N, C-alpha and C positions, 0 to 999 in steps of 0.2 A: 585525566581526572577533571580539567574543567568543561569538556563536553558534557560529563555525566552530572557534575554539578550544575551547571546551567540546564540539563536535562529534569532533576528533581525540584529545582527554584520553579520552574517555567510549570512542570504538574501542578506544585502546590498552589500557585498563582490562576493555572486555567480551572482549578475545581470549583472554587466560587464562581465563576462566570459559564460554568459548564452548562446549566440549564439553558441560557440564552444561545449558546451555540446551538446544543440539542434543537430547541425550538427551530429555529431559522434552518435548519438542516432539516426540518419537518415541514416546516412552509413552502420550501423547494418545490416538495411533491406533494402539497395540497392537505396536509396532514395537520390535524393539532391537536397540541400536547392532551388539553384538558378533555377530548375525546378518546383518548387511549386508557388505557389500562397498565398498571404495574400489579404484577402475580406474586409479589415476595417483598418482605421490607426491605430485602436489602438492594433489590433489581435495581433501583433505581441510583443507590449508588456506585453498583460495580460500575453502572453506564456512564455515570458521570467522571468517575476513575480510569474509565477506558479513553472516552472523549478524550480527556485532557493529557492522557499519556498518547495517545496518536497525534494530537495537536504537539506537543512539545517534542516528540520525534520530528514532526518536519520543521518546526522552527529549530532544531539544533541538528539538524542535519549536514549543513556545511560546514559547524564546528565538530563533528565527527568528523567528517572527509579530511579535515585540516589538520586534526589530530594523527588522524592515520598515517596520511600523505607524510605530514614531517617526522614520525615515528619511522617508517620505511624508507623513505628518501633516499636518504647515503648510500643504502643497499640498491637503489635502481639507476637501469641506465637511462642514458637522453631519451633514447626510444620508448622506454615504460614511463619515463616523467611526463612524457606529450600524451603519449597514449593515457594515463592515468587522468590528467587535466580535461583530453577532451571526451574521456568516456565522462566524465562528471559533469560537464557541462551540457552537454547533446543530450544526456539522457534525464537529465534533471530539466533540462525544458520541457523534450516530449512528456516524461512523466507529470509534472504540472498541466499540461495543455491538455493531457489525456484524461488525468483526473478531473479537472474544471470539464471537460464535454461528457463525463460521465455522470456527475455531481448534476449539473444542469439540462441535460438532455437526454441522456439513457436511462437515468434513475426514475425519473417518472414517467418512462413512459412505461418502465419493467412493474414500477409500481402500479401503476393503472391497471394492467393487464392482469397482476398477481388478486388487486384488489376489487375484483368485479362483484361480489357479494356481501353486500350490508350486514350478513350477520361476519363475515370475517374481519370487516373491517370496525365493527363495532368492537369485537373483541381483540381488536389488533394490542399486541405488546410494545410499548415503548423502547424498552431493550432490545427486542427483535429486531423492530423495523430500525431503527435508529442503526444498528450494528448491520444492517442491510444496507441503508443508503451509504455508509462508511465504504463495506466492501466493493459493492459494484464500482464507486467513484475511485479507488485503490488499484482495483482490477482490470479497469478503463485505462489507467495509466500505464500500468505496468504492460498490459496487452502492447500498447502505441509503441511503449519505448523496449520493451524486450527484442525484438530484431535486431534494431541497432547497437542495443549492448550488447550482444550477442557475437554481432559481426566486430565490432570494435575490439572486443576482447580477444577474437581471435585474430586480428591483425597484428594487436601490439606483443600478443602471448606469443607467437605464430607455431603453436602447438594446439592442436581440436582436444586433448587429454586434458590439457591444463586449465584450458577456458573453458571444459564443462566444470571443472569442481568450483571455479569462480560463478559461474551462470546458476547452478542448482544449489548453491549457498544463498546465492539475493533468491532464490524460487523458493525455498524454504523458508527464510524470513518472513516473506510478504503472504505466505501462506497461515504461516502461525498468527501473524497478526491481524490477516485482512477477513479470516473467512467467518461468517455469521456464526454458524453453528462448529463450537470447537469438539468437534467428534473426529474419530479417525474414516469415518468413511467420506464426509465432506471434504475433510483434507486431501484426502488420497484421491478424490474426482478433481480436485483444482490442481493438485501436483501433477497430476496424470496431464492435463490439460496444459499446462504451461509447460511441461517436460517434453511432449510432442512437440510443440513448436518450436522450442530449443534445439531436441534433436532432430530434427527438420533443418532448422539454420545451419549445426553443425557438421551435417552430412554435406551439404551442398558446400558448402565451405572446406570440409576435408576434400571433397573432391576435384576443387578446384585449383588446391594445391597437391 
């Protein structure tokens, strides 16, 4: 309950300043909010809630980890406790570094490639552009942290099949939160990409054991 309450509280606090957050994200890729369009009355509201939700989840992630760890701690062995802390620490650092790299370096390049036509840039949706920026950042962090996450889970669970369950759960959560278009085809494309990476790591780890 404490992480959930903090999540809702931060969500409510971030909504009033979400426009400033959106403007900051757009400025990183050299886009101006005043030059973009909102295609429905509710589009900007949905975007503000989406940005606030992502921000609140990122800020409260340590609390969620602590809550789950405290709940499951009594049933873990010493190796599993050490493994849980090692996975959380290393993957969090890699995910943060990868997300920042994606935001400041990869996203501007991708947006520049996509927006080569002046007509497209003039009609660009605030909602879709911001979600694309967030998606590229999250997936950059995930791609960097996925190999280490998979390897550590396999190492401390010592079972490839058990590791596969945890890895796929994490992949599905990231895909649901991060895809710019919430459609089945796009979700499947991202799922297949990450699943291919995960299965390659699981295969190599299984062969070594």
